[in-house]
N, C-alpha and C positions, 0 to 999 in steps of 0.2 A: 716502360722497363725500367724510367727511372727512380719511380719507388721502392723495384727492389734492387739498385745501386746505392739511396740515399737510408735503407734498413740493412745494406752488408755492411754502411757505413756507421751506425749508430749501435751496432754489436759489434764492429771490432772498434771502434772505442771503447763501449763496455768488457768487452774482451781487452785490453790494454786495462783500463782503471781496476776492473777483478784482479792481475795480472803482479800490478805493482804492490795494491795491497797485501797482493799476497808476499809477496817479497821485503817487502817492509815489515811483516808480523815477525816472517820468518829470520828479520838481521836482529832483529828487539828479542828476541827469546832465547835467540844465539848468546848474545850478549850478555843478558841477563844469569844463562846456566854458566857463563865462563865468569860472573863476579863474583855467586856465591859459589866454584870448589874453591876458588881464590882465597874467600873470606874463612872456607873450612878448612885448608890448607895451612893456613894465616896464624904460625907463629903466638902464640901469650905474652902478654909487655913483658918486661923482668915485675913483679910483683905484683901483678894481677891476683897468683894467689898470693890471703894471708900464712904463715907460715905455720906450717903441725905446732905447735904445741899442749904438752905432757901437764 
């Protein structure tokens, strides 16, 4: 029976590692999306566009 317990412990550790990696990936994805949305909504700097001349 001790083999089953050690196997269960290893499976639990593997599950925890996979879960924490998934959580880290989700946080990175969310922060990247937020940065892109902020960059898209940012106003251009004054003088960034050349004046139109005819």
